Chimera marker file (.cmm) of the C-alpha trace (Angstrom):
<marker_set name="trace">
<marker id="1" x="-6.169" y="-5.184" z="17.209" r="1" g="1" b="0" radius="0.5"/>
<marker id="2" x="-6.748" y="-4.376" z="13.558" r="1" g="1" b="0" radius="0.5"/>
<marker id="3" x="-4.368" y="-2.413" z="11.542" r="1" g="1" b="0" radius="0.5"/>
<marker id="4" x="-4.930" y="-0.981" z="8.324" r="1" g="1" b="0" radius="0.5"/>
<marker id="5" x="-2.763" y="0.853" z="5.943" r="1" g="1" b="0" radius="0.5"/>
<marker id="6" x="-5.006" y="3.050" z="3.781" r="1" g="1" b="0" radius="0.5"/>
<marker id="7" x="-3.294" y="3.877" z="0.404" r="1" g="1" b="0" radius="0.5"/>
<marker id="8" x="-3.595" y="4.399" z="-3.340" r="1" g="1" b="0" radius="0.5"/>
<marker id="9" x="-1.144" y="1.801" z="-4.289" r="1" g="1" b="0" radius="0.5"/>
<marker id="10" x="1.885" y="3.963" z="-4.568" r="1" g="1" b="0" radius="0.5"/>
<marker id="11" x="5.503" y="3.367" z="-3.495" r="1" g="1" b="0" radius="0.5"/>
<marker id="12" x="5.061" y="5.549" z="-0.104" r="1" g="1" b="0" radius="0.5"/>
<marker id="13" x="1.909" y="3.684" z="0.748" r="1" g="1" b="0" radius="0.5"/>
<marker id="14" x="3.326" y="0.173" z="-0.078" r="1" g="1" b="0" radius="0.5"/>
<marker id="15" x="6.523" y="0.904" z="1.963" r="1" g="1" b="0" radius="0.5"/>
<marker id="16" x="4.279" y="2.346" z="4.925" r="1" g="1" b="0" radius="0.5"/>
<marker id="17" x="2.405" y="-1.189" z="4.552" r="1" g="1" b="0" radius="0.5"/>
<marker id="18" x="5.450" y="-3.162" z="4.862" r="1" g="1" b="0" radius="0.5"/>
<marker id="19" x="7.001" y="-0.831" z="7.804" r="1" g="1" b="0" radius="0.5"/>
<marker id="20" x="3.684" y="-1.515" z="9.691" r="1" g="1" b="0" radius="0.5"/>
<marker id="21" x="3.728" y="-5.340" z="8.966" r="1" g="1" b="0" radius="0.5"/>
<marker id="22" x="7.305" y="-5.470" z="10.332" r="1" g="1" b="0" radius="0.5"/>
<marker id="23" x="6.626" y="-3.287" z="13.274" r="1" g="1" b="0" radius="0.5"/>
<marker id="24" x="3.502" y="-5.500" z="14.246" r="1" g="1" b="0" radius="0.5"/>
<marker id="25" x="5.492" y="-8.702" z="13.893" r="1" g="1" b="0" radius="0.5"/>
<marker id="26" x="8.397" y="-7.322" z="16.060" r="1" g="1" b="0" radius="0.5"/>
<marker id="27" x="5.762" y="-6.512" z="18.865" r="1" g="1" b="0" radius="0.5"/>
<marker id="28" x="4.145" y="-10.292" z="18.589" r="1" g="1" b="0" radius="0.5"/>
<marker id="29" x="0.992" y="-8.912" z="17.496" r="1" g="1" b="0" radius="0.5"/>
<marker id="30" x="-0.664" y="-11.745" z="15.656" r="1" g="1" b="0" radius="0.5"/>
<marker id="31" x="-3.301" y="-10.010" z="13.985" r="1" g="1" b="0" radius="0.5"/>
<marker id="32" x="-2.659" y="-9.472" z="9.965" r="1" g="1" b="0" radius="0.5"/>
<marker id="33" x="-1.927" y="-5.866" z="8.977" r="1" g="1" b="0" radius="0.5"/>
<marker id="34" x="-4.419" y="-5.053" z="5.932" r="1" g="1" b="0" radius="0.5"/>
<marker id="35" x="-3.588" y="-2.746" z="2.998" r="1" g="1" b="0" radius="0.5"/>
<marker id="36" x="-6.634" y="-1.187" z="1.817" r="1" g="1" b="0" radius="0.5"/>
<marker id="37" x="-6.636" y="0.662" z="-1.447" r="1" g="1" b="0" radius="0.5"/>
<marker id="38" x="-10.416" y="1.274" z="-1.697" r="1" g="1" b="0" radius="0.5"/>
<marker id="39" x="-10.813" y="4.860" z="-2.473" r="1" g="1" b="0" radius="0.5"/>
<marker id="40" x="-14.465" y="4.898" z="-1.055" r="1" g="1" b="0" radius="0.5"/>
<marker id="41" x="-13.069" y="3.703" z="2.304" r="1" g="1" b="0" radius="0.5"/>
<marker id="42" x="-10.638" y="6.461" z="2.354" r="1" g="1" b="0" radius="0.5"/>
<marker id="43" x="-13.457" y="9.070" z="1.562" r="1" g="1" b="0" radius="0.5"/>
<marker id="44" x="-15.763" y="7.313" z="4.093" r="1" g="1" b="0" radius="0.5"/>
<marker id="45" x="-13.244" y="7.767" z="6.849" r="1" g="1" b="0" radius="0.5"/>
<marker id="46" x="-12.627" y="11.395" z="6.006" r="1" g="1" b="0" radius="0.5"/>
<marker id="47" x="-8.860" y="10.592" z="5.291" r="1" g="1" b="0" radius="0.5"/>
<marker id="48" x="-7.337" y="13.702" z="3.540" r="1" g="1" b="0" radius="0.5"/>
<marker id="49" x="-3.574" y="12.403" z="3.207" r="1" g="1" b="0" radius="0.5"/>
<marker id="50" x="-2.145" y="9.044" z="2.198" r="1" g="1" b="0" radius="0.5"/>
<marker id="51" x="-0.820" y="6.752" z="3.377" r="1" g="1" b="0" radius="0.5"/>
<marker id="52" x="-2.933" y="6.561" z="6.539" r="1" g="1" b="0" radius="0.5"/>
<marker id="53" x="-2.852" y="4.335" z="9.420" r="1" g="1" b="0" radius="0.5"/>
<marker id="54" x="-6.238" y="3.019" z="11.121" r="1" g="1" b="0" radius="0.5"/>
<marker id="55" x="-5.896" y="1.224" z="14.280" r="1" g="1" b="0" radius="0.5"/>
<marker id="56" x="-9.049" y="-0.587" z="15.536" r="1" g="1" b="0" radius="0.5"/>
<marker id="57" x="-11.358" y="1.962" z="13.333" r="1" g="1" b="0" radius="0.5"/>
<marker id="58" x="-9.517" y="5.164" z="14.400" r="1" g="1" b="0" radius="0.5"/>
<marker id="59" x="-7.456" y="7.024" z="12.026" r="1" g="1" b="0" radius="0.5"/>
<marker id="60" x="-3.958" y="7.517" z="14.060" r="1" g="1" b="0" radius="0.5"/>
<marker id="61" x="-1.911" y="9.047" z="11.069" r="1" g="1" b="0" radius="0.5"/>
<marker id="62" x="-2.212" y="10.584" z="7.746" r="1" g="1" b="0" radius="0.5"/>
<marker id="63" x="0.590" y="11.493" z="5.172" r="1" g="1" b="0" radius="0.5"/>
<marker id="64" x="3.536" y="10.228" z="7.393" r="1" g="1" b="0" radius="0.5"/>
<marker id="65" x="6.116" y="7.633" z="6.743" r="1" g="1" b="0" radius="0.5"/>
<marker id="66" x="7.542" y="5.921" z="9.973" r="1" g="1" b="0" radius="0.5"/>
<marker id="67" x="10.701" y="3.855" z="10.730" r="1" g="1" b="0" radius="0.5"/>
<marker id="68" x="9.958" y="0.367" z="12.411" r="1" g="1" b="0" radius="0.5"/>
<marker id="69" x="10.586" y="1.628" z="15.787" r="1" g="1" b="0" radius="0.5"/>
<marker id="70" x="8.418" y="4.850" z="15.017" r="1" g="1" b="0" radius="0.5"/>
<marker id="71" x="5.723" y="2.310" z="13.723" r="1" g="1" b="0" radius="0.5"/>
<marker id="72" x="5.992" y="0.210" z="16.904" r="1" g="1" b="0" radius="0.5"/>
<marker id="73" x="5.587" y="3.376" z="19.072" r="1" g="1" b="0" radius="0.5"/>
<marker id="74" x="2.382" y="4.369" z="17.193" r="1" g="1" b="0" radius="0.5"/>
<marker id="75" x="0.891" y="0.872" z="17.575" r="1" g="1" b="0" radius="0.5"/>
<marker id="76" x="1.850" y="0.860" z="21.216" r="1" g="1" b="0" radius="0.5"/>
<marker id="77" x="0.314" y="4.014" z="21.965" r="1" g="1" b="0" radius="0.5"/>
<marker id="78" x="-3.149" y="2.517" z="20.763" r="1" g="1" b="0" radius="0.5"/>
<marker id="79" x="-2.910" y="-0.535" z="23.147" r="1" g="1" b="0" radius="0.5"/>
<marker id="80" x="-5.641" y="-0.583" z="25.707" r="1" g="1" b="0" radius="0.5"/>
<marker id="81" x="-4.176" y="0.662" z="29.227" r="1" g="1" b="0" radius="0.5"/>
<marker id="82" x="-3.957" y="-1.780" z="31.951" r="1" g="1" b="0" radius="0.5"/>
<link id1="1" id2="2" r="1" g="1" b="0" radius="0.2"/>
<link id1="2" id2="3" r="1" g="1" b="0" radius="0.2"/>
<link id1="3" id2="4" r="1" g="1" b="0" radius="0.2"/>
<link id1="4" id2="5" r="1" g="1" b="0" radius="0.2"/>
<link id1="5" id2="6" r="1" g="1" b="0" radius="0.2"/>
<link id1="6" id2="7" r="1" g="1" b="0" radius="0.2"/>
<link id1="7" id2="8" r="1" g="1" b="0" radius="0.2"/>
<link id1="8" id2="9" r="1" g="1" b="0" radius="0.2"/>
<link id1="9" id2="10" r="1" g="1" b="0" radius="0.2"/>
<link id1="10" id2="11" r="1" g="1" b="0" radius="0.2"/>
<link id1="11" id2="12" r="1" g="1" b="0" radius="0.2"/>
<link id1="12" id2="13" r="1" g="1" b="0" radius="0.2"/>
<link id1="13" id2="14" r="1" g="1" b="0" radius="0.2"/>
<link id1="14" id2="15" r="1" g="1" b="0" radius="0.2"/>
<link id1="15" id2="16" r="1" g="1" b="0" radius="0.2"/>
<link id1="16" id2="17" r="1" g="1" b="0" radius="0.2"/>
<link id1="17" id2="18" r="1" g="1" b="0" radius="0.2"/>
<link id1="18" id2="19" r="1" g="1" b="0" radius="0.2"/>
<link id1="19" id2="20" r="1" g="1" b="0" radius="0.2"/>
<link id1="20" id2="21" r="1" g="1" b="0" radius="0.2"/>
<link id1="21" id2="22" r="1" g="1" b="0" radius="0.2"/>
<link id1="22" id2="23" r="1" g="1" b="0" radius="0.2"/>
<link id1="23" id2="24" r="1" g="1" b="0" radius="0.2"/>
<link id1="24" id2="25" r="1" g="1" b="0" radius="0.2"/>
<link id1="25" id2="26" r="1" g="1" b="0" radius="0.2"/>
<link id1="26" id2="27" r="1" g="1" b="0" radius="0.2"/>
<link id1="27" id2="28" r="1" g="1" b="0" radius="0.2"/>
<link id1="28" id2="29" r="1" g="1" b="0" radius="0.2"/>
<link id1="29" id2="30" r="1" g="1" b="0" radius="0.2"/>
<link id1="30" id2="31" r="1" g="1" b="0" radius="0.2"/>
<link id1="31" id2="32" r="1" g="1" b="0" radius="0.2"/>
<link id1="32" id2="33" r="1" g="1" b="0" radius="0.2"/>
<link id1="33" id2="34" r="1" g="1" b="0" radius="0.2"/>
<link id1="34" id2="35" r="1" g="1" b="0" radius="0.2"/>
<link id1="35" id2="36" r="1" g="1" b="0" radius="0.2"/>
<link id1="36" id2="37" r="1" g="1" b="0" radius="0.2"/>
<link id1="37" id2="38" r="1" g="1" b="0" radius="0.2"/>
<link id1="38" id2="39" r="1" g="1" b="0" radius="0.2"/>
<link id1="39" id2="40" r="1" g="1" b="0" radius="0.2"/>
<link id1="40" id2="41" r="1" g="1" b="0" radius="0.2"/>
<link id1="41" id2="42" r="1" g="1" b="0" radius="0.2"/>
<link id1="42" id2="43" r="1" g="1" b="0" radius="0.2"/>
<link id1="43" id2="44" r="1" g="1" b="0" radius="0.2"/>
<link id1="44" id2="45" r="1" g="1" b="0" radius="0.2"/>
<link id1="45" id2="46" r="1" g="1" b="0" radius="0.2"/>
<link id1="46" id2="47" r="1" g="1" b="0" radius="0.2"/>
<link id1="47" id2="48" r="1" g="1" b="0" radius="0.2"/>
<link id1="48" id2="49" r="1" g="1" b="0" radius="0.2"/>
<link id1="49" id2="50" r="1" g="1" b="0" radius="0.2"/>
<link id1="50" id2="51" r="1" g="1" b="0" radius="0.2"/>
<link id1="51" id2="52" r="1" g="1" b="0" radius="0.2"/>
<link id1="52" id2="53" r="1" g="1" b="0" radius="0.2"/>
<link id1="53" id2="54" r="1" g="1" b="0" radius="0.2"/>
<link id1="54" id2="55" r="1" g="1" b="0" radius="0.2"/>
<link id1="55" id2="56" r="1" g="1" b="0" radius="0.2"/>
<link id1="56" id2="57" r="1" g="1" b="0" radius="0.2"/>
<link id1="57" id2="58" r="1" g="1" b="0" radius="0.2"/>
<link id1="58" id2="59" r="1" g="1" b="0" radius="0.2"/>
<link id1="59" id2="60" r="1" g="1" b="0" radius="0.2"/>
<link id1="60" id2="61" r="1" g="1" b="0" radius="0.2"/>
<link id1="61" id2="62" r="1" g="1" b="0" radius="0.2"/>
<link id1="62" id2="63" r="1" g="1" b="0" radius="0.2"/>
<link id1="63" id2="64" r="1" g="1" b="0" radius="0.2"/>
<link id1="64" id2="65" r="1" g="1" b="0" radius="0.2"/>
<link id1="65" id2="66" r="1" g="1" b="0" radius="0.2"/>
<link id1="66" id2="67" r="1" g="1" b="0" radius="0.2"/>
<link id1="67" id2="68" r="1" g="1" b="0" radius="0.2"/>
<link id1="68" id2="69" r="1" g="1" b="0" radius="0.2"/>
<link id1="69" id2="70" r="1" g="1" b="0" radius="0.2"/>
<link id1="70" id2="71" r="1" g="1" b="0" radius="0.2"/>
<link id1="71" id2="72" r="1" g="1" b="0" radius="0.2"/>
<link id1="72" id2="73" r="1" g="1" b="0" radius="0.2"/>
<link id1="73" id2="74" r="1" g="1" b="0" radius="0.2"/>
<link id1="74" id2="75" r="1" g="1" b="0" radius="0.2"/>
<link id1="75" id2="76" r="1" g="1" b="0" radius="0.2"/>
<link id1="76" id2="77" r="1" g="1" b="0" radius="0.2"/>
<link id1="77" id2="78" r="1" g="1" b="0" radius="0.2"/>
<link id1="78" id2="79" r="1" g="1" b="0" radius="0.2"/>
<link id1="79" id2="80" r="1" g="1" b="0" radius="0.2"/>
<link id1="80" id2="81" r="1" g="1" b="0" radius="0.2"/>
<link id1="81" id2="82" r="1" g="1" b="0" radius="0.2"/>
</marker_set>
């Protein structure tokens, strides 16, 4: 699972990166959470509000902050169904 936080480098974007990293670690997901500040990537993905969360290439959140618990629920909602 690849988790990206797309942001501009502002405090909210950095905070979401920290929250998503902690949430992934708490779920035992070994993959690294990536913080992407490349504005061209944001444009290419048609992201309109930052920060954004991209999981496995799919934009799953834009312009929201999460608690660790909420971030874990967001990640779990994107796990493959067994």
